[in-house]
All heavy atoms as a GROMACS GRO file, in nm:
protein
  613
    1THR      N    1   0.083  -0.118   0.000
    1THR     CA    2   0.000   0.000   0.000
    1THR      C    3   0.088   0.125   0.000
    1THR      O    4   0.199   0.122   0.051
    1THR     CB    5  -0.096   0.000   0.121
    1THR    OG1    6  -0.176   0.116   0.115
    1THR    CG2    7  -0.020  -0.002   0.253
    2SER      N    8   0.036   0.230  -0.053
    2SER     CA    9   0.109   0.357  -0.052
    2SER      C   10   0.073   0.440   0.071
    2SER      O   11   0.134   0.544   0.096
    2SER     CB   12   0.079   0.437  -0.179
    2SER     OG   13  -0.059   0.465  -0.186
    3ASP      N   14  -0.025   0.395   0.149
    3ASP     CA   15  -0.068   0.467   0.269
    3ASP      C   16  -0.096   0.365   0.379
    3ASP      O   17  -0.210   0.325   0.402
    3ASP     CB   18  -0.192   0.551   0.239
    3ASP     CG   19  -0.229   0.646   0.352
    3ASP    OD1   20  -0.182   0.624   0.467
    3ASP    OD2   21  -0.305   0.740   0.327
    4LEU      N   22   0.009   0.323   0.449
    4LEU     CA   23  -0.002   0.217   0.548
    4LEU      C   24  -0.091   0.257   0.667
    4LEU      O   25  -0.166   0.175   0.718
    4LEU     CB   26   0.137   0.175   0.596
    4LEU     CG   27   0.145   0.051   0.683
    4LEU    CD1   28   0.080  -0.069   0.616
    4LEU    CD2   29   0.290   0.020   0.716
    5LYS      N   30  -0.082   0.383   0.707
    5LYS     CA   31  -0.165   0.428   0.818
    5LYS      C   32  -0.314   0.415   0.784
    5LYS      O   33  -0.394   0.364   0.864
    5LYS     CB   34  -0.131   0.572   0.855
    5LYS     CG   35  -0.200   0.619   0.981
    5LYS     CD   36  -0.145   0.755   1.023
    5LYS     CE   37  -0.210   0.801   1.149
    5LYS     NZ   38  -0.145   0.753   1.269
    6LYS      N   39  -0.352   0.458   0.664
    6LYS     CA   40  -0.491   0.446   0.620
    6LYS      C   41  -0.533   0.299   0.613
    6LYS      O   42  -0.641   0.261   0.657
    6LYS     CB   43  -0.509   0.512   0.484
    6LYS     CG   44  -0.648   0.501   0.427
    6LYS     CD   45  -0.655   0.568   0.290
    6LYS     CE   46  -0.789   0.548   0.224
    6LYS     NZ   47  -0.792   0.607   0.089
    7ARG      N   48  -0.444   0.216   0.561
    7ARG     CA   49  -0.474   0.074   0.546
    7ARG      C   50  -0.494   0.006   0.681
    7ARG      O   51  -0.586  -0.075   0.698
    7ARG     CB   52  -0.359   0.008   0.469
    7ARG     CG   53  -0.380  -0.135   0.435
    7ARG     CD   54  -0.491  -0.149   0.334
    7ARG     NE   55  -0.481  -0.279   0.273
    7ARG     CZ   56  -0.523  -0.308   0.153
    7ARG    NH1   57  -0.582  -0.216   0.080
    7ARG    NH2   58  -0.512  -0.427   0.106
    8THR      N   59  -0.411   0.037   0.780
    8THR     CA   60  -0.427  -0.024   0.912
    8THR      C   61  -0.557   0.021   0.978
    8THR      O   62  -0.622  -0.057   1.046
    8THR     CB   63  -0.308   0.007   1.005
    8THR    OG1   64  -0.290   0.147   1.016
    8THR    CG2   65  -0.180  -0.058   0.954
    9THR      N   66  -0.597   0.144   0.956
    9THR     CA   67  -0.725   0.194   1.007
    9THR      C   68  -0.841   0.118   0.944
    9THR      O   69  -0.936   0.079   1.013
    9THR     CB   70  -0.739   0.345   0.982
    9THR    OG1   71  -0.630   0.412   1.046
    9THR    CG2   72  -0.870   0.398   1.036
   10GLN      N   73  -0.833   0.094   0.815
   10GLN     CA   74  -0.937   0.018   0.746
   10GLN      C   75  -0.948  -0.124   0.802
   10GLN      O   76  -1.057  -0.175   0.826
   10GLN     CB   77  -0.908   0.011   0.596
   10GLN     CG   78  -0.926   0.142   0.524
   10GLN     CD   79  -0.876   0.136   0.380
   10GLN    OE1   80  -0.791   0.054   0.345
   10GLN    NE2   81  -0.931   0.223   0.297
   11HIS      N   82  -0.835  -0.186   0.825
   11HIS     CA   83  -0.836  -0.322   0.878
   11HIS      C   84  -0.889  -0.326   1.021
   11HIS      O   85  -0.967  -0.414   1.057
   11HIS     CB   86  -0.697  -0.384   0.873
   11HIS     CG   87  -0.654  -0.423   0.736
   11HIS    ND1   88  -0.721  -0.514   0.659
   11HIS    CD2   89  -0.550  -0.383   0.661
   11HIS    CE1   90  -0.660  -0.529   0.543
   11HIS    NE2   91  -0.555  -0.450   0.541
   12ALA      N   92  -0.848  -0.230   1.102
   12ALA     CA   93  -0.892  -0.226   1.242
   12ALA      C   94  -1.043  -0.207   1.253
   12ALA      O   95  -1.106  -0.259   1.345
   12ALA     CB   96  -0.818  -0.116   1.317
   13SER      N   97  -1.100  -0.133   1.159
   13SER     CA   98  -1.244  -0.107   1.164
   13SER      C   99  -1.324  -0.212   1.085
   13SER      O  100  -1.447  -0.201   1.075
   13SER     CB  101  -1.274   0.032   1.108
   13SER     OG  102  -1.245   0.037   0.970
   14GLU      N  103  -1.254  -0.312   1.031
   14GLU     CA  104  -1.316  -0.418   0.952
   14GLU      C  105  -1.394  -0.363   0.833
   14GLU      O  106  -1.497  -0.416   0.794
   14GLU     CB  107  -1.404  -0.508   1.038
   14GLU     CG  108  -1.328  -0.578   1.148
   14GLU     CD  109  -1.416  -0.667   1.234
   14GLU    OE1  110  -1.530  -0.697   1.195
   14GLU    OE2  111  -1.369  -0.709   1.340
   15ALA      N  112  -1.343  -0.254   0.775
   15ALA     CA  113  -1.409  -0.189   0.663
   15ALA      C  114  -1.392  -0.266   0.532
   15ALA      O  115  -1.465  -0.241   0.437
   15ALA     CB  116  -1.354  -0.047   0.646
   16MET      N  117  -1.297  -0.357   0.528
   16MET     CA  118  -1.269  -0.430   0.404
   16MET      C  119  -1.283  -0.580   0.426
   16MET      O  120  -1.240  -0.632   0.529
   16MET     CB  121  -1.126  -0.399   0.358
   16MET     CG  122  -1.101  -0.252   0.333
   16MET     SD  123  -0.929  -0.217   0.300
   16MET     CE  124  -0.899  -0.314   0.155
   17ASP      N  125  -1.343  -0.646   0.330
   17ASP     CA  126  -1.351  -0.791   0.336
   17ASP      C  127  -1.215  -0.852   0.302
   17ASP      O  128  -1.133  -0.788   0.238
   17ASP     CB  129  -1.456  -0.844   0.237
   17ASP     CG  130  -1.598  -0.810   0.280
   17ASP    OD1  131  -1.621  -0.798   0.401
   17ASP    OD2  132  -1.685  -0.797   0.192
   18GLY      N  133  -1.194  -0.973   0.345
   18GLY     CA  134  -1.070  -1.042   0.312
   18GLY      C  135  -1.010  -1.110   0.432
   18GLY      O  136  -1.076  -1.133   0.534
   19PHE      N  137  -0.882  -1.144   0.421
   19PHE     CA  138  -0.810  -1.220   0.522
   19PHE      C  139  -0.819  -1.156   0.661
   19PHE      O  140  -0.850  -1.223   0.759
   19PHE     CB  141  -0.664  -1.235   0.481
   19PHE     CG  142  -0.580  -1.314   0.578
   19PHE    CD1  143  -0.568  -1.450   0.566
   19PHE    CD2  144  -0.514  -1.249   0.682
   19PHE    CE1  145  -0.491  -1.523   0.655
   19PHE    CE2  146  -0.438  -1.321   0.773
   19PHE     CZ  147  -0.426  -1.459   0.759
   20THR      N  148  -0.790  -1.027   0.669
   20THR     CA  149  -0.785  -0.962   0.801
   20THR      C  150  -0.921  -0.958   0.869
   20THR      O  151  -0.930  -0.971   0.991
   20THR     CB  152  -0.728  -0.819   0.792
   20THR    OG1  153  -0.805  -0.744   0.699
   20THR    CG2  154  -0.583  -0.821   0.749
   21LYS      N  155  -1.027  -0.942   0.793
   21LYS     CA  156  -1.161  -0.942   0.852
   21LYS      C  157  -1.201  -1.084   0.892
   21LYS      O  158  -1.255  -1.106   1.001
   21LYS     CB  159  -1.262  -0.884   0.754
   21LYS     CG  160  -1.400  -0.866   0.814
   21LYS     CD  161  -1.492  -0.792   0.717
   21LYS     CE  162  -1.629  -0.769   0.777
   21LYS     NZ  163  -1.715  -0.696   0.684
   22LYS      N  164  -1.172  -1.179   0.806
   22LYS     CA  165  -1.209  -1.319   0.832
   22LYS      C  166  -1.141  -1.372   0.958
   22LYS      O  167  -1.202  -1.441   1.038
   22LYS     CB  168  -1.171  -1.406   0.712
   22LYS     CG  169  -1.205  -1.551   0.729
   22LYS     CD  170  -1.170  -1.631   0.604
   22LYS     CE  171  -1.204  -1.778   0.621
   22LYS     NZ  172  -1.168  -1.856   0.502
   23TYR      N  173  -1.013  -1.338   0.977
   23TYR     CA  174  -0.937  -1.390   1.090
   23TYR      C  175  -0.920  -1.289   1.204
   23TYR      O  176  -0.841  -1.312   1.295
   23TYR     CB  177  -0.802  -1.442   1.041
   23TYR     CG  178  -0.816  -1.563   0.953
   23TYR    CD1  179  -0.813  -1.551   0.815
   23TYR    CD2  180  -0.839  -1.688   1.008
   23TYR    CE1  181  -0.828  -1.662   0.733
   23TYR    CE2  182  -0.856  -1.800   0.927
   23TYR     CZ  183  -0.850  -1.786   0.790
   23TYR     OH  184  -0.868  -1.896   0.710
   24LEU      N  185  -0.993  -1.179   1.198
   24LEU     CA  186  -0.993  -1.077   1.303
   24LEU      C  187  -0.853  -1.024   1.336
   24LEU      O  188  -0.816  -1.007   1.450
   24LEU     CB  189  -1.061  -1.130   1.429
   24LEU     CG  190  -1.205  -1.180   1.410
   24LEU    CD1  191  -1.257  -1.243   1.538
   24LEU    CD2  192  -1.296  -1.068   1.363
   25VAL      N  193  -0.775  -0.998   1.231
   25VAL     CA  194  -0.641  -0.944   1.247
   25VAL      C  195  -0.653  -0.796   1.283
   25VAL      O  196  -0.714  -0.720   1.210
   25VAL     CB  197  -0.558  -0.962   1.118
   25VAL    CG1  198  -0.422  -0.897   1.131
   25VAL    CG2  199  -0.546  -1.109   1.084
   26LYS      N  200  -0.594  -0.757   1.394
   26LYS     CA  201  -0.606  -0.618   1.442
   26LYS      C  202  -0.474  -0.547   1.460
   26LYS      O  203  -0.469  -0.426   1.468
   26LYS     CB  204  -0.680  -0.616   1.577
   26LYS     CG  205  -0.819  -0.675   1.574
   26LYS     CD  206  -0.913  -0.586   1.501
   26LYS     CE  207  -1.054  -0.644   1.505
   26LYS     NZ  208  -1.146  -0.565   1.430
   27ARG      N  209  -0.364  -0.621   1.473
   27ARG     CA  210  -0.234  -0.559   1.501
   27ARG      C  211  -0.142  -0.564   1.380
   27ARG      O  212  -0.139  -0.662   1.308
   27ARG     CB  213  -0.165  -0.632   1.617
   27ARG     CG  214  -0.231  -0.611   1.749
   27ARG     CD  215  -0.159  -0.684   1.861
   27ARG     NE  216  -0.168  -0.828   1.837
   27ARG     CZ  217  -0.073  -0.916   1.869
   27ARG    NH1  218   0.038  -0.876   1.927
   27ARG    NH2  219  -0.090  -1.044   1.844
   28LEU      N  220  -0.064  -0.459   1.364
   28LEU     CA  221   0.043  -0.455   1.265
   28LEU      C  222   0.172  -0.485   1.342
   28LEU      O  223   0.217  -0.403   1.422
   28LEU     CB  224   0.050  -0.316   1.200
   28LEU     CG  225   0.165  -0.294   1.103
   28LEU    CD1  226   0.146  -0.379   0.978
   28LEU    CD2  227   0.176  -0.147   1.067
   29VAL      N  228   0.228  -0.601   1.318
   29VAL     CA  229   0.347  -0.641   1.394
   29VAL      C  230   0.476  -0.631   1.312
   29VAL      O  231   0.585  -0.641   1.368
   29VAL     CB  232   0.333  -0.783   1.453
   29VAL    CG1  233   0.220  -0.786   1.556
   29VAL    CG2  234   0.311  -0.886   1.346
   30TRP      N  235   0.463  -0.610   1.182
   30TRP     CA  236   0.580  -0.602   1.096
   30TRP      C  237   0.544  -0.531   0.966
   30TRP      O  238   0.434  -0.548   0.916
   30TRP     CB  239   0.632  -0.743   1.066
   30TRP     CG  240   0.742  -0.747   0.966
   30TRP    CD1  241   0.875  -0.732   0.990
   30TRP    CD2  242   0.729  -0.766   0.826
   30TRP    NE1  243   0.945  -0.740   0.871
   30TRP    CE2  244   0.856  -0.761   0.769
   30TRP    CE3  245   0.621  -0.784   0.740
   30TRP    CZ2  246   0.879  -0.774   0.633
   30TRP    CZ3  247   0.644  -0.798   0.605
   30TRP    CH2  248   0.773  -0.794   0.553
   31TYR      N  249   0.634  -0.453   0.915
   31TYR     CA  250   0.620  -0.396   0.782
   31TYR      C  251   0.757  -0.355   0.730
   31TYR      O  252   0.851  -0.340   0.806
   31TYR     CB  253   0.523  -0.276   0.780
   31TYR     CG  254   0.568  -0.155   0.858
   31TYR    CD1  255   0.640  -0.054   0.799
   31TYR    CD2  256   0.536  -0.141   0.993
   31TYR    CE1  257   0.680   0.058   0.870
   31TYR    CE2  258   0.575  -0.031   1.065
   31TYR     CZ  259   0.647   0.069   1.003
   31TYR     OH  260   0.687   0.179   1.075
   32GLU      N  261   0.766  -0.341   0.599
   32GLU     CA  262   0.887  -0.293   0.534
   32GLU      C  263   0.850  -0.177   0.444
   32GLU      O  264   0.740  -0.173   0.390
   32GLU     CB  265   0.947  -0.402   0.443
   32GLU     CG  266   1.016  -0.513   0.513
   32GLU     CD  267   1.079  -0.614   0.416
   32GLU    OE1  268   1.090  -0.584   0.295
   32GLU    OE2  269   1.116  -0.721   0.462
   33CYS      N  270   0.942  -0.087   0.429
   33CYS     CA  271   0.926   0.023   0.334
   33CYS      C  272   1.005  -0.012   0.207
   33CYS      O  273   1.114  -0.068   0.216
   33CYS     CB  274   0.979   0.154   0.392
   33CYS     SG  275   0.885   0.208   0.536
   34GLY      N  276   0.948   0.020   0.093
   34GLY     CA  277   1.015  -0.010  -0.032
   34GLY      C  278   1.041   0.116  -0.114
   34GLY      O  279   0.990   0.224  -0.083
   35ASP      N  280   1.118   0.100  -0.219
   35ASP     CA  281   1.153   0.212  -0.305
   35ASP      C  282   1.050   0.237  -0.415
   35ASP      O  283   1.042   0.346  -0.468
   35ASP     CB  284   1.290   0.190  -0.369
   35ASP     CG  285   1.402   0.189  -0.267
   35ASP    OD1  286   1.389   0.258  -0.164
   35ASP    OD2  287   1.503   0.120  -0.290
   36SER      N  288   0.974   0.132  -0.448
   36SER     CA  289   0.878   0.146  -0.557
   36SER      C  290   0.762   0.049  -0.537
   36SER      O  291   0.778  -0.053  -0.469
   36SER     CB  292   0.945   0.115  -0.691
   36SER     OG  293   0.976  -0.023  -0.700
   37PRO      N  294   0.648   0.078  -0.594
   37PRO     CA  295   0.535  -0.017  -0.585
   37PRO      C  296   0.570  -0.153  -0.646
   37PRO      O  297   0.533  -0.256  -0.590
   37PRO     CB  298   0.424   0.052  -0.665
   37PRO     CG  299   0.457   0.197  -0.660
   37PRO     CD  300   0.608   0.203  -0.660
   38GLU      N  301   0.643  -0.153  -0.753
   38GLU     CA  302   0.680  -0.278  -0.818
   38GLU      C  303   0.768  -0.363  -0.726
   38GLU      O  304   0.750  -0.484  -0.716
   38GLU     CB  305   0.752  -0.251  -0.950
   38GLU     CG  306   0.668  -0.183  -1.054
   38GLU     CD  307   0.657  -0.030  -1.036
   38GLU    OE1  308   0.736   0.029  -0.959
   38GLU    OE2  309   0.567   0.028  -1.098
   39GLY      N  310   0.864  -0.298  -0.663
   39GLY     CA  311   0.953  -0.368  -0.571
   39GLY      C  312   0.878  -0.422  -0.450
   39GLY      O  313   0.907  -0.532  -0.402
   40ALA      N  314   0.781  -0.345  -0.401
   40ALA     CA  315   0.701  -0.390  -0.287
   40ALA      C  316   0.617  -0.511  -0.324
   40ALA      O  317   0.605  -0.605  -0.244
   40ALA     CB  318   0.612  -0.276  -0.239
   41ILE      N  319   0.560  -0.510  -0.441
   41ILE     CA  320   0.479  -0.624  -0.487
   41ILE      C  321   0.567  -0.748  -0.501
   41ILE      O  322   0.529  -0.858  -0.458
   41ILE     CB  323   0.407  -0.591  -0.620
   41ILE    CG1  324   0.298  -0.486  -0.594
   41ILE    CG2  325   0.349  -0.716  -0.684
   41ILE    CD1  326   0.241  -0.423  -0.720
   42GLN      N  327   0.684  -0.731  -0.557
   42GLN     CA  328   0.778  -0.843  -0.572
   42GLN      C  329   0.816  -0.900  -0.435
   42GLN      O  330   0.820  -1.022  -0.417
   42GLN     CB  331   0.902  -0.796  -0.648
   42GLN     CG  332   1.000  -0.907  -0.676
   42GLN     CD  333   1.121  -0.857  -0.756
   42GLN    OE1  334   1.135  -0.739  -0.784
   42GLN    NE2  335   1.208  -0.949  -0.792
   43ARG      N  336   0.844  -0.811  -0.340
   43ARG     CA  337   0.881  -0.856  -0.205
   43ARG      C  338   0.765  -0.930  -0.138
   43ARG      O  339   0.785  -1.034  -0.074
   43ARG     CB  340   0.924  -0.736  -0.121
   43ARG     CG  341   0.959  -0.768   0.022
   43ARG     CD  342   1.086  -0.849   0.034
   43ARG     NE  343   1.125  -0.856   0.174
   43ARG     CZ  344   1.196  -0.952   0.227
   43ARG    NH1  345   1.242  -1.050   0.152
   43ARG    NH2  346   1.226  -0.951   0.355
   44GLU      N  347   0.644  -0.877  -0.152
   44GLU     CA  348   0.527  -0.942  -0.094
   44GLU      C  349   0.509  -1.083  -0.151
   44GLU      O  350   0.485  -1.179  -0.077
   44GLU     CB  351   0.402  -0.860  -0.121
   44GLU     CG  352   0.276  -0.922  -0.064
   44GLU     CD  353   0.151  -0.842  -0.092
   44GLU    OE1  354   0.157  -0.742  -0.164
   44GLU    OE2  355   0.045  -0.883  -0.041
   45LYS      N  356   0.523  -1.099  -0.280
   45LYS     CA  357   0.511  -1.230  -0.343
   45LYS      C  358   0.618  -1.325  -0.293
   45LYS      O  359   0.592  -1.444  -0.270
   45LYS     CB  360   0.518  -1.218  -0.495
   45LYS     CG  361   0.394  -1.157  -0.556
   45LYS     CD  362   0.406  -1.145  -0.707
   45LYS     CE  363   0.280  -1.085  -0.766
   45LYS     NZ  364   0.288  -1.074  -0.913
   46GLN      N  365   0.738  -1.272  -0.272
   46GLN     CA  366   0.848  -1.354  -0.221
   46GLN      C  367   0.815  -1.405  -0.081
   46GLN      O  368   0.828  -1.525  -0.054
   46GLN     CB  369   0.976  -1.269  -0.218
   46GLN     CG  370   1.096  -1.339  -0.161
   46GLN     CD  371   1.214  -1.245  -0.144
   46GLN    OE1  372   1.197  -1.130  -0.102
   46GLN    NE2  373   1.332  -1.291  -0.179
   47ILE      N  374   0.771  -1.317   0.007
   47ILE     CA  375   0.743  -1.355   0.145
   47ILE      C  376   0.624  -1.450   0.154
   47ILE      O  377   0.624  -1.541   0.237
   47ILE     CB  378   0.722  -1.228   0.232
   47ILE    CG1  379   0.856  -1.154   0.245
   47ILE    CG2  380   0.667  -1.264   0.369
   47ILE    CD1  381   0.845  -1.018   0.308
   48LYS      N  382   0.525  -1.433   0.069
   48LYS     CA  383   0.409  -1.522   0.070
   48LYS      C  384   0.447  -1.667   0.041
   48LYS      O  385   0.378  -1.758   0.083
   48LYS     CB  386   0.303  -1.474  -0.028
   48LYS     CG  387   0.223  -1.357   0.024
   48LYS     CD  388   0.111  -1.321  -0.070
   48LYS     CE  389   0.028  -1.209  -0.009
   48LYS     NZ  390  -0.090  -1.179  -0.090
   49LYS      N  391   0.558  -1.688  -0.028
   49LYS     CA  392   0.603  -1.824  -0.059
   49LYS      C  393   0.683  -1.887   0.056
   49LYS      O  394   0.711  -2.006   0.052
   49LYS     CB  395   0.689  -1.822  -0.185
   49LYS     CG  396   0.613  -1.786  -0.310
   49LYS     CD  397   0.705  -1.782  -0.430
   49LYS     CE  398   0.630  -1.738  -0.554
   49LYS     NZ  399   0.721  -1.725  -0.670
   50TRP      N  400   0.721  -1.807   0.154
   50TRP     CA  401   0.802  -1.856   0.265
   50TRP      C  402   0.724  -1.951   0.355
   50TRP      O  403   0.601  -1.944   0.364
   50TRP     CB  404   0.848  -1.740   0.352
   50TRP     CG  405   0.954  -1.654   0.294
   50TRP    CD1  406   1.005  -1.656   0.167
   50TRP    CD2  407   1.022  -1.549   0.362
   50TRP    NE1  408   1.100  -1.558   0.152
   50TRP    CE2  409   1.112  -1.491   0.270
   50TRP    CE3  410   1.015  -1.498   0.490
   50TRP    CZ2  411   1.195  -1.386   0.304
   50TRP    CZ3  412   1.097  -1.392   0.525
   50TRP    CH2  413   1.187  -1.338   0.433
   51LYS      N  414   0.796  -2.034   0.426
   51LYS     CA  415   0.738  -2.117   0.532
   51LYS      C  416   0.696  -2.026   0.646
   51LYS      O  417   0.756  -1.920   0.669
   51LYS     CB  418   0.840  -2.218   0.584
   51LYS     CG  419   0.881  -2.320   0.481
   51LYS     CD  420   0.985  -2.412   0.537
   51LYS     CE  421   1.030  -2.510   0.431
   51LYS     NZ  422   1.131  -2.603   0.483
   52ARG      N  423   0.593  -2.067   0.720
   52ARG     CA  424   0.543  -1.988   0.833
   52ARG      C  425   0.654  -1.958   0.935
   52ARG      O  426   0.664  -1.847   0.987
   52ARG     CB  427   0.428  -2.061   0.901
   52ARG     CG  428   0.364  -1.984   1.013
   52ARG     CD  429   0.245  -2.061   1.071
   52ARG     NE  430   0.182  -1.989   1.176
   52ARG     CZ  431   0.086  -1.898   1.159
   52ARG    NH1  432   0.042  -1.869   1.037
   52ARG    NH2  433   0.032  -1.836   1.262
   53ALA      N  434   0.738  -2.056   0.962
   53ALA     CA  435   0.847  -2.037   1.059
   53ALA      C  436   0.941  -1.924   1.017
   53ALA      O  437   0.990  -1.848   1.101
   53ALA     CB  438   0.926  -2.166   1.077
   54TRP      N  439   0.965  -1.911   0.887
   54TRP     CA  440   1.053  -1.804   0.838
   54TRP      C  441   0.987  -1.668   0.860
   54TRP      O  442   1.053  -1.570   0.894
   54TRP     CB  443   1.083  -1.822   0.692
   54TRP     CG  444   1.157  -1.948   0.656
   54TRP    CD1  445   1.211  -2.040   0.742
   54TRP    CD2  446   1.183  -1.996   0.525
   54TRP    NE1  447   1.269  -2.142   0.671
   54TRP    CE2  448   1.254  -2.118   0.537
   54TRP    CE3  449   1.154  -1.948   0.399
   54TRP    CZ2  450   1.296  -2.192   0.428
   54TRP    CZ3  451   1.196  -2.022   0.288
   54TRP    CH2  452   1.266  -2.142   0.303
   55LYS      N  453   0.856  -1.662   0.840
   55LYS     CA  454   0.783  -1.537   0.860
   55LYS      C  455   0.785  -1.498   1.007
   55LYS      O  456   0.804  -1.380   1.042
   55LYS     CB  457   0.640  -1.550   0.810
   55LYS     CG  458   0.630  -1.573   0.660
   55LYS     CD  459   0.487  -1.603   0.620
   55LYS     CE  460   0.478  -1.649   0.476
   55LYS     NZ  461   0.342  -1.686   0.437
   56ILE      N  462   0.767  -1.595   1.094
   56ILE     CA  463   0.770  -1.569   1.238
   56ILE      C  464   0.908  -1.519   1.278
   56ILE      O  465   0.922  -1.424   1.356
   56ILE     CB  466   0.728  -1.695   1.317
   56ILE    CG1  467   0.579  -1.720   1.295
   56ILE    CG2  468   0.762  -1.681   1.465
   56ILE    CD1  469   0.529  -1.853   1.348
   57GLU      N  470   1.012  -1.581   1.226
   57GLU     CA  471   1.149  -1.538   1.255
   57GLU      C  472   1.173  -1.393   1.210
   57GLU      O  473   1.235  -1.314   1.282
   57GLU     CB  474   1.249  -1.631   1.186
   57GLU     CG  475   1.393  -1.599   1.217
   57GLU     CD  476   1.490  -1.695   1.149
   57GLU    OE1  477   1.450  -1.806   1.112
   57GLU    OE2  478   1.607  -1.655   1.132
   58LEU      N  479   1.122  -1.357   1.093
   58LEU     CA  480   1.134  -1.221   1.042
   58LEU      C  481   1.069  -1.121   1.138
   58LEU      O  482   1.128  -1.017   1.171
   58LEU     CB  483   1.071  -1.211   0.904
   58LEU     CG  484   1.072  -1.074   0.837
   58LEU    CD1  485   1.216  -1.031   0.804
   58LEU    CD2  486   0.987  -1.076   0.711
   59ILE      N  487   0.950  -1.153   1.184
   59ILE     CA  488   0.879  -1.065   1.278
   59ILE      C  489   0.956  -1.054   1.408
   59ILE      O  490   0.979  -0.944   1.459
   59ILE     CB  491   0.736  -1.117   1.305
   59ILE    CG1  492   0.651  -1.109   1.179
   59ILE    CG2  493   0.671  -1.040   1.421
   59ILE    CD1  494   0.521  -1.187   1.186
   60GLU      N  495   0.998  -1.167   1.462
   60GLU     CA  496   1.061  -1.167   1.595
   60GLU      C  497   1.199  -1.104   1.598
   60GLU      O  498   1.244  -1.061   1.704
   60GLU     CB  499   1.062  -1.309   1.651
   60GLU     CG  500   0.919  -1.352   1.684
   60GLU     CD  501   0.908  -1.487   1.750
   60GLU    OE1  502   1.005  -1.566   1.745
   60GLU    OE2  503   0.799  -1.513   1.805
   61LYS      N  504   1.265  -1.092   1.483
   61LYS     CA  505   1.393  -1.021   1.479
   61LYS      C  506   1.374  -0.874   1.515
   61LYS      O  507   1.455  -0.815   1.585
   61LYS     CB  508   1.457  -1.032   1.342
   61LYS     CG  509   1.529  -1.161   1.318
   61LYS     CD  510   1.595  -1.160   1.181
   61LYS     CE  511   1.665  -1.291   1.153
   61LYS     NZ  512   1.722  -1.294   1.018
   62GLY      N  513   1.268  -0.813   1.464
   62GLY     CA  514   1.245  -0.671   1.486
   62GLY      C  515   1.139  -0.639   1.590
   62GLY      O  516   1.129  -0.525   1.635
   63ASN      N  517   1.060  -0.738   1.628
   63ASN     CA  518   0.949  -0.715   1.720
   63ASN      C  519   0.924  -0.842   1.802
   63ASN      O  520   0.821  -0.909   1.786
   63ASN     CB  521   0.823  -0.675   1.640
   63ASN     CG  522   0.709  -0.630   1.726
   63ASN    OD1  523   0.718  -0.626   1.848
   63ASN    ND2  524   0.598  -0.597   1.663
   64PRO      N  525   1.016  -0.876   1.892
   64PRO     CA  526   1.007  -1.004   1.963
   64PRO      C  527   0.882  -1.020   2.051
   64PRO      O  528   0.840  -1.132   2.077
   64PRO     CB  529   1.133  -1.008   2.048
   64PRO     CG  530   1.184  -0.869   2.052
   64PRO     CD  531   1.134  -0.801   1.930
   65ARG      N  532   0.821  -0.910   2.092
   65ARG     CA  533   0.700  -0.919   2.176
   65ARG      C  534   0.572  -0.903   2.094
   65ARG      O  535   0.464  -0.897   2.150
   65ARG     CB  536   0.706  -0.817   2.289
   65ARG     CG  537   0.823  -0.846   2.384
   65ARG     CD  538   0.822  -0.764   2.508
   65ARG     NE  539   0.794  -0.624   2.480
   65ARG     CZ  540   0.835  -0.524   2.554
   65ARG    NH1  541   0.906  -0.546   2.662
   65ARG    NH2  542   0.804  -0.400   2.522
   66TRP      N  543   0.584  -0.896   1.963
   66TRP     CA  544   0.470  -0.885   1.872
   66TRP      C  545   0.382  -0.766   1.909
   66TRP      O  546   0.259  -0.774   1.908
   66TRP     CB  547   0.389  -1.015   1.870
   66TRP     CG  548   0.460  -1.129   1.805
   66TRP    CD1  549   0.576  -1.187   1.848
   66TRP    CD2  550   0.423  -1.200   1.687
   66TRP    NE1  551   0.612  -1.288   1.764
   66TRP    CE2  552   0.520  -1.299   1.664
   66TRP    CE3  553   0.317  -1.188   1.600
   66TRP    CZ2  554   0.512  -1.387   1.556
   66TRP    CZ3  555   0.310  -1.276   1.492
   66TRP    CH2  556   0.407  -1.373   1.474
   67GLU      N  557   0.444  -0.653   1.938
   67GLU     CA  558   0.368  -0.532   1.972
   67GLU      C  559   0.309  -0.470   1.847
   67GLU      O  560   0.366  -0.479   1.738
   67GLU     CB  561   0.460  -0.433   2.042
   67GLU     CG  562   0.511  -0.484   2.175
   67GLU     CD  563   0.615  -0.396   2.240
   67GLU    OE1  564   0.693  -0.332   2.166
   67GLU    OE2  565   0.616  -0.390   2.363
   68ASP      N  566   0.198  -0.402   1.863
   68ASP     CA  567   0.132  -0.332   1.753
   68ASP      C  568   0.217  -0.213   1.710
   68ASP      O  569   0.249  -0.126   1.791
   68ASP     CB  570  -0.008  -0.285   1.795
   68ASP     CG  571  -0.090  -0.233   1.681
   68ASP    OD1  572  -0.039  -0.219   1.568
   68ASP    OD2  573  -0.208  -0.203   1.703
   69ARG      N  574   0.256  -0.210   1.584
   69ARG     CA  575   0.342  -0.103   1.531
   69ARG      C  576   0.262   0.006   1.462
   69ARG      O  577   0.319   0.103   1.413
   69ARG     CB  578   0.443  -0.161   1.433
   69ARG     CG  579   0.538  -0.262   1.494
   69ARG     CD  580   0.631  -0.197   1.593
   69ARG     NE  581   0.739  -0.288   1.625
   69ARG     CZ  582   0.802  -0.289   1.741
   69ARG    NH1  583   0.767  -0.204   1.834
   69ARG    NH2  584   0.899  -0.373   1.763
   70SER      N  585   0.130  -0.007   1.455
   70SER     CA  586   0.051   0.092   1.381
   70SER      C  587   0.057   0.231   1.446
   70SER      O  588   0.040   0.331   1.376
   70SER     CB  589  -0.095   0.046   1.367
   70SER     OG  590  -0.154   0.028   1.493
   71ASP      N  591   0.088   0.238   1.575
   71ASP     CA  592   0.098   0.367   1.642
   71ASP      C  593   0.224   0.443   1.602
   71ASP      O  594   0.233   0.563   1.626
   71ASP     CB  595   0.099   0.348   1.795
   71ASP     CG  596  -0.033   0.292   1.846
   71ASP    OD1  597  -0.136   0.307   1.777
   71ASP    OD2  598  -0.033   0.232   1.954
   72THR      N  599   0.320   0.375   1.544
   72THR     CA  600   0.448   0.439   1.509
   72THR      C  601   0.451   0.490   1.365
   72THR      O  602   0.553   0.542   1.321
   72THR     CB  603   0.565   0.341   1.530
   72THR    OG1  604   0.550   0.230   1.441
   72THR    CG2  605   0.570   0.292   1.673
   73LEU      N  606   0.340   0.476   1.293
   73LEU     CA  607   0.338   0.518   1.153
   73LEU      C  608   0.331   0.668   1.138
   73LEU      O  609   0.273   0.738   1.214
   73LEU     CB  610   0.221   0.454   1.079
   73LEU     CG  611   0.222   0.302   1.076
   73LEU    CD1  612   0.093   0.251   1.013
   73LEU    CD2  613   0.341   0.253   0.996
   0.00000   0.00000   0.00000
C-alpha cells in the first residue's frame, strides 16, 4: 500500500472484506518500506512463498513481543 496508516485503520475497523476481517487481524506487527510499488509487490510475493516459521522469525527479529506497530506510523 502507498498509505499504510490508512490501510491499518481500514483493517482495524473491519471496513474491508478479506483475510484480516475473516481472521480478526487487528495488530500490525511487521512492515517494510520499499523504493517502488513494483519492488514492494515483488517482495510481498516472495514472502508469501516462505514457510510460516521463516515469517515468524522475520517478525521476531524486529518485534520479539509482537507489539502493535501501527501507532508508530
